[in-house]
KEMAR-719676 format. One record per residue (C-alpha): residue number from 1; residue in three letters; chain; x, z, y. Coordinates in nm, 4 decimals. Example, Ala and Ser with C-alpha at 12.3 -4.5 7.8 and 13.67 -1.06 7.14 Angstrom:
<node num="1" residu="Ala" chaine="A" xx="1.2300" zz="0.7800" yy="-0.4500"/>
<node num="2" residu="Ser" chaine="A" xx="1.3670" zz="0.7140" yy="-0.1060"/>
***
This chain:
<node num="1" residu="Unk" chaine="A" xx="-3.5778" zz="0.5289" yy="-2.7692"/>
<node num="2" residu="Unk" chaine="A" xx="-3.3728" zz="0.4855" yy="-3.0859"/>
<node num="3" residu="Unk" chaine="A" xx="-3.4821" zz="0.6510" yy="-3.4074"/>
<node num="4" residu="Unk" chaine="A" xx="-3.3311" zz="0.7303" yy="-3.7443"/>
<node num="5" residu="Unk" chaine="A" xx="-3.0205" zz="0.5430" yy="-3.8530"/>
<node num="6" residu="Unk" chaine="A" xx="-2.9981" zz="0.3428" yy="-3.5264"/>
<node num="7" residu="Unk" chaine="A" xx="-2.9887" zz="0.6644" yy="-3.3236"/>
<node num="8" residu="Unk" chaine="A" xx="-2.7192" zz="0.8072" yy="-3.5537"/>
<node num="9" residu="Unk" chaine="A" xx="-2.5026" zz="0.4915" yy="-3.5214"/>
<node num="10" residu="Unk" chaine="A" xx="-2.5440" zz="0.4909" yy="-3.1419"/>
<node num="11" residu="Unk" chaine="A" xx="-2.4408" zz="0.8571" yy="-3.1175"/>
<node num="12" residu="Unk" chaine="A" xx="-2.1380" zz="0.8027" yy="-3.3416"/>
<node num="13" residu="Unk" chaine="A" xx="-2.0362" zz="0.4972" yy="-3.1376"/>
<node num="14" residu="Unk" chaine="A" xx="-2.0590" zz="0.6904" yy="-2.8094"/>
<node num="15" residu="Unk" chaine="A" xx="-1.8564" zz="0.9809" yy="-2.9487"/>
<node num="16" residu="Unk" chaine="A" xx="-1.5862" zz="0.7460" yy="-3.0834"/>
<node num="17" residu="Unk" chaine="A" xx="-1.5727" zz="0.5521" yy="-2.7580"/>
<node num="18" residu="Unk" chaine="A" xx="-1.5507" zz="0.8716" yy="-2.5568"/>
<node num="19" residu="Unk" chaine="A" xx="-1.2696" zz="1.0031" yy="-2.7775"/>
<node num="20" residu="Unk" chaine="A" xx="-1.0775" zz="0.6729" yy="-2.7579"/>
<node num="21" residu="Unk" chaine="A" xx="-1.1180" zz="0.6539" yy="-2.3785"/>
<node num="22" residu="Unk" chaine="A" xx="-1.0001" zz="1.0105" yy="-2.3319"/>
<node num="23" residu="Unk" chaine="A" xx="-0.7011" zz="0.9617" yy="-2.5610"/>
<node num="24" residu="Unk" chaine="A" xx="-0.5938" zz="0.6375" yy="-2.3947"/>
<node num="25" residu="Unk" chaine="A" xx="-0.6258" zz="0.7925" yy="-2.0483"/>
<node num="26" residu="Unk" chaine="A" xx="-0.4086" zz="1.0855" yy="-2.1546"/>
<node num="27" residu="Unk" chaine="A" xx="-0.1291" zz="0.8500" yy="-2.2645"/>
<node num="28" residu="Unk" chaine="A" xx="-0.1559" zz="0.6178" yy="-1.9658"/>
<node num="29" residu="Unk" chaine="A" xx="0.0534" zz="0.7407" yy="-1.6731"/>
<node num="30" residu="Unk" chaine="A" xx="-0.1915" zz="0.6166" yy="-1.4095"/>
<node num="31" residu="Unk" chaine="A" xx="-0.4564" zz="0.3585" yy="-1.3549"/>
<node num="32" residu="Unk" chaine="A" xx="-0.3541" zz="0.2456" yy="-1.0065"/>
<node num="33" residu="Unk" chaine="A" xx="-0.0311" zz="0.1032" yy="-0.8658"/>
<node num="34" residu="Unk" chaine="A" xx="-0.0153" zz="0.3775" yy="-0.6027"/>
<node num="35" residu="Unk" chaine="A" xx="-0.0591" zz="0.6458" yy="-0.8687"/>
<node num="36" residu="Unk" chaine="A" xx="0.2110" zz="0.4864" yy="-1.0839"/>
<node num="37" residu="Unk" chaine="A" xx="0.4445" zz="0.4716" yy="-0.7852"/>
<node num="38" residu="Unk" chaine="A" xx="0.3867" zz="0.8424" yy="-0.7146"/>
<node num="39" residu="Unk" chaine="A" xx="0.4596" zz="0.9142" yy="-1.0808"/>
<node num="40" residu="Unk" chaine="A" xx="0.7826" zz="0.7120" yy="-1.0635"/>
<node num="41" residu="Unk" chaine="A" xx="0.8840" zz="0.8929" yy="-0.7444"/>
<node num="42" residu="Unk" chaine="A" xx="0.8320" zz="1.2302" yy="-0.9081"/>
<node num="43" residu="Unk" chaine="A" xx="1.0283" zz="1.1232" yy="-1.2182"/>
<node num="44" residu="Unk" chaine="A" xx="1.3194" zz="0.9230" yy="-1.0748"/>
<node num="45" residu="Unk" chaine="A" xx="1.5300" zz="1.0153" yy="-0.7701"/>
<node num="46" residu="Unk" chaine="A" xx="1.6052" zz="0.6486" yy="-0.6920"/>
<node num="47" residu="Unk" chaine="A" xx="1.2348" zz="0.5928" yy="-0.6241"/>
<node num="48" residu="Unk" chaine="A" xx="1.1961" zz="0.9205" yy="-0.4356"/>
<node num="49" residu="Unk" chaine="A" xx="1.5004" zz="0.8415" yy="-0.2139"/>
<node num="50" residu="Unk" chaine="A" xx="1.4030" zz="0.4740" yy="-0.1718"/>
<node num="51" residu="Unk" chaine="A" xx="1.7497" zz="0.3740" yy="-0.2946"/>
<node num="52" residu="Unk" chaine="A" xx="1.8227" zz="0.0052" yy="-0.3588"/>
<node num="53" residu="Unk" chaine="A" xx="1.7075" zz="-0.0627" yy="-0.7134"/>
<node num="54" residu="Unk" chaine="A" xx="1.9057" zz="-0.2554" yy="-0.9713"/>
<node num="55" residu="Unk" chaine="A" xx="1.7930" zz="-0.6077" yy="-1.0440"/>
<node num="56" residu="Unk" chaine="A" xx="1.5794" zz="-0.5878" yy="-1.3589"/>
<node num="57" residu="Unk" chaine="A" xx="1.4755" zz="-0.2253" yy="-1.3032"/>
<node num="58" residu="Unk" chaine="A" xx="1.1351" zz="-0.3174" yy="-1.4474"/>
<node num="59" residu="Unk" chaine="A" xx="1.2966" zz="-0.3834" yy="-1.7862"/>
<node num="60" residu="Unk" chaine="A" xx="1.4748" zz="-0.0465" yy="-1.7721"/>
<node num="61" residu="Unk" chaine="A" xx="1.1462" zz="0.1258" yy="-1.6912"/>
<node num="62" residu="Unk" chaine="A" xx="0.9623" zz="-0.0509" yy="-1.9736"/>
<node num="63" residu="Unk" chaine="A" xx="1.2410" zz="0.0426" yy="-2.2165"/>
<node num="64" residu="Unk" chaine="A" xx="1.2087" zz="0.4098" yy="-2.1209"/>
<node num="65" residu="Unk" chaine="A" xx="0.8310" zz="0.4096" yy="-2.0862"/>
<node num="66" residu="Unk" chaine="A" xx="0.6885" zz="0.1376" yy="-2.3141"/>
<node num="67" residu="Unk" chaine="A" xx="0.3313" zz="0.2568" yy="-2.2452"/>
<node num="68" residu="Unk" chaine="A" xx="0.3498" zz="0.1255" yy="-1.8873"/>
<node num="69" residu="Unk" chaine="A" xx="0.1225" zz="-0.1656" yy="-1.8051"/>
<node num="70" residu="Unk" chaine="A" xx="0.3455" zz="-0.4579" yy="-1.6959"/>
<node num="71" residu="Unk" chaine="A" xx="0.1068" zz="-0.5872" yy="-1.4305"/>
<node num="72" residu="Unk" chaine="A" xx="0.0521" zz="-0.2406" yy="-1.2855"/>
<node num="73" residu="Unk" chaine="A" xx="0.4281" zz="-0.1827" yy="-1.2829"/>
<node num="74" residu="Unk" chaine="A" xx="0.4888" zz="-0.5148" yy="-1.1087"/>
<node num="75" residu="Unk" chaine="A" xx="0.2412" zz="-0.4265" yy="-0.8324"/>
<node num="76" residu="Unk" chaine="A" xx="0.3847" zz="-0.0737" yy="-0.7953"/>
<node num="77" residu="Unk" chaine="A" xx="0.7397" zz="-0.2117" yy="-0.7701"/>
<node num="78" residu="Unk" chaine="A" xx="0.6244" zz="-0.4655" yy="-0.5134"/>
<node num="79" residu="Unk" chaine="A" xx="0.4662" zz="-0.1897" yy="-0.3052"/>
<node num="80" residu="Unk" chaine="A" xx="0.7860" zz="0.0138" yy="-0.3292"/>
<node num="81" residu="Unk" chaine="A" xx="1.0302" zz="-0.2666" yy="-0.2484"/>
<node num="82" residu="Unk" chaine="A" xx="0.8215" zz="-0.3851" yy="0.0466"/>
<node num="83" residu="Unk" chaine="A" xx="0.7948" zz="-0.0371" yy="0.1975"/>
<node num="84" residu="Unk" chaine="A" xx="0.9500" zz="0.0244" yy="0.5353"/>
<node num="85" residu="Unk" chaine="A" xx="1.1781" zz="0.3032" yy="0.4065"/>
<node num="86" residu="Unk" chaine="A" xx="1.3062" zz="0.0904" yy="0.1174"/>
<node num="87" residu="Unk" chaine="A" xx="1.3811" zz="-0.2057" yy="0.3457"/>
<node num="88" residu="Unk" chaine="A" xx="1.5621" zz="0.0167" yy="0.5963"/>
<node num="89" residu="Unk" chaine="A" xx="1.7717" zz="0.1679" yy="0.3167"/>
<node num="90" residu="Unk" chaine="A" xx="1.8393" zz="-0.1732" yy="0.1634"/>
<node num="91" residu="Unk" chaine="A" xx="1.9553" zz="-0.3084" yy="0.4992"/>
<node num="92" residu="Unk" chaine="A" xx="2.2372" zz="-0.0504" yy="0.5184"/>
<node num="93" residu="Unk" chaine="A" xx="2.3277" zz="0.0115" yy="0.1524"/>
<node num="94" residu="Unk" chaine="A" xx="2.6288" zz="-0.1188" yy="-0.0381"/>
<node num="95" residu="Unk" chaine="A" xx="2.5272" zz="-0.0614" yy="-0.4036"/>
<node num="96" residu="Unk" chaine="A" xx="2.2218" zz="-0.1093" yy="-0.6226"/>
<node num="97" residu="Unk" chaine="A" xx="2.1342" zz="0.1842" yy="-0.8480"/>
<node num="98" residu="Unk" chaine="A" xx="1.9847" zz="0.2183" yy="-1.1950"/>
<node num="99" residu="Unk" chaine="A" xx="1.7188" zz="0.4741" yy="-1.2942"/>
<node num="100" residu="Unk" chaine="A" xx="1.9838" zz="0.7451" yy="-1.3326"/>
<node num="101" residu="Unk" chaine="A" xx="2.1229" zz="0.6817" yy="-0.9848"/>
<node num="102" residu="Unk" chaine="A" xx="2.4395" zz="0.5152" yy="-1.1135"/>
<node num="103" residu="Unk" chaine="A" xx="2.5735" zz="0.2104" yy="-0.9245"/>
<node num="104" residu="Unk" chaine="A" xx="2.5115" zz="-0.1113" yy="-1.1141"/>
<node num="105" residu="Unk" chaine="A" xx="2.6019" zz="-0.3880" yy="-0.8725"/>
<node num="106" residu="Unk" chaine="A" xx="2.7099" zz="-0.4673" yy="-0.5196"/>
<node num="107" residu="Unk" chaine="A" xx="2.4280" zz="-0.5348" yy="-0.2769"/>
<node num="108" residu="Unk" chaine="A" xx="2.4804" zz="-0.8891" yy="-0.1516"/>
<node num="109" residu="Unk" chaine="A" xx="2.4877" zz="-0.9717" yy="0.2172"/>
<node num="110" residu="Unk" chaine="A" xx="2.2061" zz="-1.2185" yy="0.1521"/>
<node num="111" residu="Unk" chaine="A" xx="1.9803" zz="-0.9357" yy="0.0288"/>
<node num="112" residu="Unk" chaine="A" xx="2.0727" zz="-0.7176" yy="0.3278"/>
<node num="113" residu="Unk" chaine="A" xx="1.9938" zz="-1.0031" yy="0.5660"/>
<node num="114" residu="Unk" chaine="A" xx="1.6626" zz="-1.0670" yy="0.3901"/>
<node num="115" residu="Unk" chaine="A" xx="1.5680" zz="-0.6990" yy="0.4326"/>
<node num="116" residu="Unk" chaine="A" xx="1.6670" zz="-0.7129" yy="0.8007"/>
<node num="117" residu="Unk" chaine="A" xx="1.4577" zz="-1.0285" yy="0.8512"/>
<node num="118" residu="Unk" chaine="A" xx="1.1564" zz="-0.8683" yy="0.6833"/>
<node num="119" residu="Unk" chaine="A" xx="1.1921" zz="-0.5623" yy="0.9055"/>
<node num="120" residu="Unk" chaine="A" xx="1.2222" zz="-0.7761" yy="1.2212"/>
<node num="121" residu="Unk" chaine="A" xx="0.9174" zz="-0.9784" yy="1.1189"/>
<node num="122" residu="Unk" chaine="A" xx="0.7160" zz="-0.6649" yy="1.0436"/>
<node num="123" residu="Unk" chaine="A" xx="0.8125" zz="-0.5074" yy="1.3775"/>
<node num="124" residu="Unk" chaine="A" xx="0.7326" zz="-0.8325" yy="1.5602"/>
<node num="125" residu="Unk" chaine="A" xx="0.3868" zz="-0.8517" yy="1.4014"/>
<node num="126" residu="Unk" chaine="A" xx="0.3198" zz="-0.4867" yy="1.4838"/>
<node num="127" residu="Unk" chaine="A" xx="0.4249" zz="-0.5455" yy="1.8462"/>
<node num="128" residu="Unk" chaine="A" xx="0.1956" zz="-0.8501" yy="1.8645"/>
<node num="129" residu="Unk" chaine="A" xx="-0.0925" zz="-0.6470" yy="1.7215"/>
<node num="130" residu="Unk" chaine="A" xx="-0.0387" zz="-0.3678" yy="1.9757"/>
<node num="131" residu="Unk" chaine="A" xx="-0.0156" zz="-0.6222" yy="2.2573"/>
<node num="132" residu="Unk" chaine="A" xx="-0.3405" zz="-0.7877" yy="2.1451"/>
<node num="133" residu="Unk" chaine="A" xx="-0.5074" zz="-0.4445" yy="2.1357"/>
<node num="134" residu="Unk" chaine="A" xx="-0.3875" zz="-0.3699" yy="2.4922"/>
<node num="135" residu="Unk" chaine="A" xx="-0.5152" zz="-0.7078" yy="2.6132"/>
<node num="136" residu="Unk" chaine="A" xx="-0.8512" zz="-0.6545" yy="2.4436"/>
<node num="137" residu="Unk" chaine="A" xx="-0.8784" zz="-0.3047" yy="2.5934"/>
<node num="138" residu="Unk" chaine="A" xx="-0.7929" zz="-0.4414" yy="2.9386"/>
<node num="139" residu="Unk" chaine="A" xx="-1.0599" zz="-0.7120" yy="2.8971"/>
<node num="140" residu="Unk" chaine="A" xx="-1.3195" zz="-0.4495" yy="2.7943"/>
<node num="141" residu="Unk" chaine="A" xx="-1.2235" zz="-0.2351" yy="3.0931"/>
<node num="142" residu="Unk" chaine="A" xx="-1.2482" zz="-0.5335" yy="3.3303"/>
<node num="143" residu="Unk" chaine="A" xx="-1.5891" zz="-0.6203" yy="3.1845"/>
<node num="144" residu="Unk" chaine="A" xx="-1.7037" zz="-0.2605" yy="3.2288"/>
<node num="145" residu="Unk" chaine="A" xx="-1.5881" zz="-0.2569" yy="3.5939"/>
<node num="146" residu="Unk" chaine="A" xx="-1.7572" zz="-0.5909" yy="3.6583"/>
<node num="147" residu="Unk" chaine="A" xx="-2.0817" zz="-0.4604" yy="3.5073"/>
<node num="148" residu="Unk" chaine="A" xx="-2.0602" zz="-0.1488" yy="3.7247"/>
<node num="149" residu="Unk" chaine="A" xx="-1.9879" zz="-0.3618" yy="4.0347"/>
<node num="150" residu="Unk" chaine="A" xx="-2.2892" zz="-0.5836" yy="3.9637"/>
<node num="151" residu="Unk" chaine="A" xx="-2.5111" zz="-0.2807" yy="3.9025"/>
<node num="152" residu="Unk" chaine="A" xx="-2.3956" zz="-0.1269" yy="4.2328"/>
<node num="153" residu="Unk" chaine="A" xx="-2.4588" zz="-0.4550" yy="4.4143"/>
<node num="154" residu="Unk" chaine="A" xx="-2.8041" zz="-0.4821" yy="4.2569"/>
<node num="155" residu="Unk" chaine="A" xx="-2.8836" zz="-0.1244" yy="4.3603"/>
<node num="156" residu="Unk" chaine="A" xx="-2.7736" zz="-0.2057" yy="4.7180"/>
<node num="157" residu="Unk" chaine="A" xx="-3.0039" zz="-0.5060" yy="4.7230"/>
<node num="158" residu="Unk" chaine="A" xx="-3.2920" zz="-0.3008" yy="4.5818"/>
<node num="159" residu="Unk" chaine="A" xx="-3.2415" zz="-0.0332" yy="4.8484"/>
<node num="160" residu="Unk" chaine="A" xx="-3.2094" zz="-0.2909" yy="5.1255"/>
<node num="161" residu="Unk" chaine="A" xx="-3.5296" zz="-0.4721" yy="5.0395"/>
<node num="162" residu="Unk" chaine="A" xx="-3.7247" zz="-0.1654" yy="4.9294"/>
<node num="163" residu="Unk" chaine="A" xx="-3.7085" zz="-0.0150" yy="5.2854"/>
<node num="164" residu="Unk" chaine="A" xx="-3.9218" zz="-0.2829" yy="5.4435"/>
***
């Protein structure tokens, strides 16, 4: 246990640290990429609608909200732009939009094709996963039936030889 001046310094340090932590948390929009993405969706319609974002949207966001953590923003934007809804919208859209929803540039055919390829790949992997699950379930069911068949056969043998 601390006594005297050491105890006083420790208490002051804890109070200052607590105050600084609380203040910094109040200014920080979120501490997780998912939370930041939800915040962006509630603030900007282009995020909420999964509209194709302008190239360099991260710089626009940082200009409007300089308190954003760059790494956290990068992860949140990656989550958003790899989402199924965003890719589906990107595949069919013609324009990229800024934070205000204003068109900034044409969406290139290359970017549309890339979105379509990502969607096809994602659907293919999901189909493979479902197929593997069906095969595994069929194997478990076959194993269960085989175990039951062997148990029935063993019971028949027990009954046959137990009579004598």
